KOLBA-365738 format. One record per residue (C-alpha): x negated, y, z negated; residue number from 1. Coordinates in Angstrom, 3 decimals, padded with zeros to 6 digits. Example, Ala and Ser with C-alpha at 12.3 -4.5 7.8 and 13.67 -1.06 7.14 Angstrom:
# KOLBA-365738
<xx->-012.300, yy->-004.500, zz->-007.800, rodo->1>
<xx->-013.670, yy->-001.060, zz->-007.140, rodo->2>
This chain:
# KOLBA-365738
<xx->000.000, yy->000.000, zz->000.000, rodo->1>
<xx->-001.388, yy->003.390, zz->000.939, rodo->2>
<xx->-002.179, yy->006.029, zz->-001.630, rodo->3>
<xx->000.497, yy->008.720, zz->-001.827, rodo->4>
<xx->-000.895, yy->012.211, zz->-001.388, rodo->5>
<xx->000.821, yy->015.536, zz->-000.994, rodo->6>
<xx->000.307, yy->015.304, zz->002.763, rodo->7>
<xx->001.884, yy->011.835, zz->002.855, rodo->8>
<xx->004.865, yy->013.070, zz->000.839, rodo->9>
<xx->005.294, yy->016.070, zz->003.132, rodo->10>
<xx->005.101, yy->013.756, zz->006.137, rodo->11>
<xx->007.728, yy->011.448, zz->004.631, rodo->12>
<xx->009.989, yy->014.427, zz->003.891, rodo->13>
<xx->009.563, yy->015.797, zz->007.421, rodo->14>
<xx->010.521, yy->012.412, zz->008.846, rodo->15>
<xx->013.621, yy->012.281, zz->006.644, rodo->16>
<xx->014.474, yy->015.870, zz->007.539, rodo->17>
<xx->014.115, yy->015.143, zz->011.245, rodo->18>
<xx->016.277, yy->012.024, zz->011.033, rodo->19>
<xx->018.921, yy->013.821, zz->008.990, rodo->20>
<xx->018.927, yy->016.772, zz->011.376, rodo->21>
<xx->019.760, yy->014.444, zz->014.273, rodo->22>
<xx->023.217, yy->013.894, zz->012.751, rodo->23>
<xx->023.527, yy->017.177, zz->010.814, rodo->24>
<xx->022.518, yy->019.875, zz->013.276, rodo->25>
<xx->023.009, yy->022.819, zz->010.925, rodo->26>
<xx->020.893, yy->021.292, zz->008.160, rodo->27>
<xx->018.201, yy->023.985, zz->008.300, rodo->28>
<xx->020.737, yy->026.811, zz->008.226, rodo->29>
<xx->022.734, yy->025.272, zz->005.388, rodo->30>
<xx->019.620, yy->024.511, zz->003.313, rodo->31>
<xx->018.436, yy->028.094, zz->003.800, rodo->32>
<xx->021.811, yy->029.653, zz->002.934, rodo->33>
<xx->022.235, yy->027.419, zz->-000.097, rodo->34>
<xx->018.710, yy->028.249, zz->-001.295, rodo->35>
<xx->019.338, yy->031.988, zz->-000.851, rodo->36>
<xx->022.574, yy->031.599, zz->-002.832, rodo->37>
<xx->020.668, yy->029.870, zz->-005.648, rodo->38>
<xx->018.052, yy->032.656, zz->-005.635, rodo->39>
<xx->020.825, yy->035.257, zz->-005.789, rodo->40>
<xx->022.297, yy->033.491, zz->-008.818, rodo->41>
<xx->018.874, yy->033.628, zz->-010.484, rodo->42>
<xx->018.611, yy->037.335, zz->-009.698, rodo->43>
<xx->022.050, yy->038.074, zz->-011.165, rodo->44>
<xx->021.156, yy->035.981, zz->-014.217, rodo->45>
<xx->018.020, yy->038.077, zz->-014.732, rodo->46>
<xx->019.852, yy->041.384, zz->-014.246, rodo->47>
<xx->022.464, yy->040.695, zz->-016.921, rodo->48>
<xx->020.088, yy->041.107, zz->-019.915, rodo->49>
<xx->018.569, yy->044.196, zz->-018.265, rodo->50>
<xx->021.997, yy->045.825, zz->-017.966, rodo->51>
<xx->022.794, yy->044.918, zz->-021.569, rodo->52>
<xx->019.559, yy->046.564, zz->-022.695, rodo->53>
<xx->020.549, yy->049.733, zz->-020.797, rodo->54>
<xx->023.906, yy->049.745, zz->-022.590, rodo->55>
<xx->022.217, yy->049.305, zz->-025.987, rodo->56>
<xx->019.592, yy->051.958, zz->-025.223, rodo->57>
<xx->022.332, yy->054.371, zz->-024.170, rodo->58>
<xx->024.170, yy->053.922, zz->-027.471, rodo->59>
<xx->021.149, yy->055.162, zz->-029.460, rodo->60>
<xx->020.824, yy->058.617, zz->-027.910, rodo->61>
<xx->023.103, yy->061.364, zz->-026.732, rodo->62>
<xx->024.701, yy->060.004, zz->-023.588, rodo->63>
<xx->028.035, yy->060.848, zz->-022.079, rodo->64>
<xx->030.703, yy->058.295, zz->-022.901, rodo->65>
<xx->031.552, yy->057.720, zz->-019.254, rodo->66>
<xx->027.994, yy->056.561, zz->-018.522, rodo->67>
<xx->028.147, yy->053.975, zz->-021.307, rodo->68>
<xx->031.514, yy->052.751, zz->-020.062, rodo->69>
<xx->030.212, yy->052.435, zz->-016.504, rodo->70>
<xx->027.152, yy->050.514, zz->-017.723, rodo->71>
<xx->029.330, yy->048.271, zz->-019.881, rodo->72>
<xx->031.658, yy->047.686, zz->-016.929, rodo->73>
<xx->028.736, yy->046.850, zz->-014.617, rodo->74>
<xx->027.341, yy->044.507, zz->-017.302, rodo->75>
<xx->030.724, yy->042.772, zz->-017.631, rodo->76>
<xx->031.072, yy->042.394, zz->-013.870, rodo->77>
<xx->027.504, yy->041.109, zz->-013.552, rodo->78>
<xx->028.074, yy->038.629, zz->-016.381, rodo->79>
<xx->031.331, yy->037.388, zz->-014.842, rodo->80>
<xx->029.820, yy->037.104, zz->-011.354, rodo->81>
<xx->026.842, yy->035.221, zz->-012.820, rodo->82>
<xx->029.118, yy->032.728, zz->-014.568, rodo->83>
<xx->031.332, yy->032.217, zz->-011.521, rodo->84>
<xx->028.226, yy->031.776, zz->-009.368, rodo->85>
<xx->026.844, yy->029.168, zz->-011.793, rodo->86>
<xx->030.122, yy->027.262, zz->-011.577, rodo->87>
<xx->030.241, yy->027.396, zz->-007.793, rodo->88>
<xx->026.585, yy->026.406, zz->-007.455, rodo->89>
<xx->027.526, yy->022.751, zz->-007.773, rodo->90>
<xx->030.217, yy->023.020, zz->-005.119, rodo->91>
<xx->027.913, yy->024.739, zz->-002.638, rodo->92>
<xx->025.078, yy->022.273, zz->-003.148, rodo->93>
<xx->027.451, yy->019.303, zz->-003.106, rodo->94>
<xx->028.688, yy->020.296, zz->000.359, rodo->95>
<xx->025.168, yy->020.204, zz->001.782, rodo->96>
<xx->024.155, yy->017.074, zz->-000.144, rodo->97>
<xx->027.212, yy->015.100, zz->000.973, rodo->98>
<xx->026.656, yy->016.079, zz->004.596, rodo->99>
<xx->023.015, yy->014.973, zz->004.265, rodo->100>
<xx->024.060, yy->011.635, zz->002.787, rodo->101>
<xx->026.574, yy->011.038, zz->005.556, rodo->102>
<xx->024.015, yy->011.934, zz->008.240, rodo->103>
<xx->021.453, yy->009.550, zz->006.749, rodo->104>
<xx->024.044, yy->006.774, zz->006.436, rodo->105>
<xx->025.128, yy->007.211, zz->010.044, rodo->106>
<xx->021.517, yy->007.190, zz->011.235, rodo->107>
<xx->020.705, yy->003.976, zz->009.349, rodo->108>
<xx->023.951, yy->002.224, zz->010.298, rodo->109>
<xx->023.595, yy->003.162, zz->013.954, rodo->110>
<xx->020.069, yy->001.732, zz->013.870, rodo->111>
<xx->021.472, yy->-001.533, zz->012.546, rodo->112>
<xx->024.383, yy->-001.618, zz->014.987, rodo->113>
<xx->022.101, yy->-001.302, zz->018.015, rodo->114>
<xx->019.863, yy->-004.181, zz->016.922, rodo->115>
<xx->020.316, yy->-007.506, zz->018.674, rodo->116>
<xx->022.756, yy->-009.846, zz->016.955, rodo->117>
<xx->019.979, yy->-012.244, zz->015.879, rodo->118>
<xx->018.209, yy->-009.451, zz->013.992, rodo->119>
<xx->021.482, yy->-008.238, zz->012.466, rodo->120>
<xx->022.374, yy->-011.687, zz->011.178, rodo->121>
<xx->018.936, yy->-011.975, zz->009.563, rodo->122>
<xx->019.496, yy->-008.883, zz->007.427, rodo->123>
<xx->020.491, yy->-009.341, zz->003.807, rodo->124>
<xx->023.615, yy->-007.237, zz->003.175, rodo->125>
<xx->022.589, yy->-006.473, zz->-000.422, rodo->126>
<xx->019.170, yy->-005.214, zz->000.651, rodo->127>
<xx->020.698, yy->-003.078, zz->003.414, rodo->128>
<xx->023.227, yy->-001.486, zz->001.053, rodo->129>
<xx->020.542, yy->-000.859, zz->-001.585, rodo->130>
<xx->018.196, yy->000.717, zz->000.950, rodo->131>
<xx->021.047, yy->002.777, zz->002.355, rodo->132>
<xx->021.991, yy->004.117, zz->-001.090, rodo->133>
<xx->018.369, yy->004.796, zz->-001.984, rodo->134>
<xx->017.721, yy->006.702, zz->001.255, rodo->135>
<xx->020.901, yy->008.755, zz->000.945, rodo->136>
<xx->020.224, yy->009.754, zz->-002.649, rodo->137>
<xx->016.490, yy->010.418, zz->-002.385, rodo->138>
<xx->016.679, yy->013.084, zz->000.331, rodo->139>
<xx->019.360, yy->014.959, zz->-001.599, rodo->140>
<xx->017.503, yy->014.700, zz->-004.893, rodo->141>
<xx->014.342, yy->016.104, zz->-003.307, rodo->142>
<xx->016.250, yy->019.051, zz->-001.834, rodo->143>
<xx->018.153, yy->019.640, zz->-005.046, rodo->144>
<xx->015.050, yy->019.477, zz->-007.235, rodo->145>
<xx->012.726, yy->021.579, zz->-005.098, rodo->146>
<xx->015.011, yy->024.088, zz->-003.417, rodo->147>
<xx->017.840, yy->024.545, zz->-005.891, rodo->148>
<xx->016.262, yy->023.951, zz->-009.303, rodo->149>
<xx->012.498, yy->024.544, zz->-009.180, rodo->150>
<xx->012.369, yy->027.408, zz->-006.648, rodo->151>
<xx->015.163, yy->029.489, zz->-008.292, rodo->152>
<xx->013.628, yy->028.877, zz->-011.727, rodo->153>
<xx->010.224, yy->030.127, zz->-010.579, rodo->154>
<xx->011.917, yy->033.070, zz->-008.836, rodo->155>
<xx->013.858, yy->033.926, zz->-011.992, rodo->156>
<xx->010.702, yy->033.688, zz->-014.127, rodo->157>
<xx->008.808, yy->036.010, zz->-011.778, rodo->158>
<xx->011.767, yy->038.409, zz->-011.632, rodo->159>
<xx->012.007, yy->038.381, zz->-015.444, rodo->160>
<xx->008.248, yy->038.948, zz->-015.703, rodo->161>
<xx->008.511, yy->042.133, zz->-013.647, rodo->162>
<xx->011.534, yy->043.323, zz->-015.628, rodo->163>
<xx->009.633, yy->042.803, zz->-018.895, rodo->164>
<xx->006.559, yy->044.431, zz->-017.398, rodo->165>
<xx->008.523, yy->047.550, zz->-016.467, rodo->166>
<xx->010.884, yy->047.644, zz->-019.446, rodo->167>
<xx->008.678, yy->046.633, zz->-022.401, rodo->168>
<xx->004.939, yy->046.399, zz->-021.799, rodo->169>
<xx->002.160, yy->044.700, zz->-019.894, rodo->170>
<xx->000.995, yy->042.786, zz->-022.992, rodo->171>
<xx->004.456, yy->041.314, zz->-023.604, rodo->172>
<xx->004.737, yy->040.310, zz->-019.950, rodo->173>
<xx->001.307, yy->038.642, zz->-020.075, rodo->174>
<xx->002.239, yy->036.794, zz->-023.281, rodo->175>
<xx->005.438, yy->035.599, zz->-021.668, rodo->176>
<xx->003.564, yy->034.579, zz->-018.519, rodo->177>
<xx->001.043, yy->032.646, zz->-020.667, rodo->178>
<xx->003.901, yy->030.857, zz->-022.385, rodo->179>
<xx->005.484, yy->029.940, zz->-019.041, rodo->180>
<xx->002.124, yy->028.851, zz->-017.671, rodo->181>
<xx->001.551, yy->026.492, zz->-020.611, rodo->182>
<xx->004.968, yy->024.895, zz->-019.967, rodo->183>
<xx->003.983, yy->023.976, zz->-016.414, rodo->184>
């Protein structure tokens, strides 16, 4: 068995992506739109504490009441949009993941159907179903993990770092970055 390297894993992913794209032509567009949606959710999630800090800071000094109400309203809207977006994140990603699974299943099944009957009869149904399930799930899990969990998390951490850098201080941002760095 060959040693798995990053280049081998990328090659395997590219093969799976190419095979899936044969049956799901808009895969690239849907992955990109879904990823941008996840990044937007991370951005809104990072803005909510910033808006709350503006509301709190405004309460301490002499500020017109309308300004505080507008900030509080914007905070409430941002919080609600963030929560709704978190809830719809699963629906959006599920749409793409299900279409990927169907495309992979169709690609594998069509490969089996076009085999000669002697080769088809030699296949173990249990092994075929297991391989089919494994292939369908693995491509979706890779996309979900990399594009919709890891990438938005890193984006949100970087976004939060710059908010802390501008709002509090460089030393606090560096401490927070050191803490994040030790977690990874």
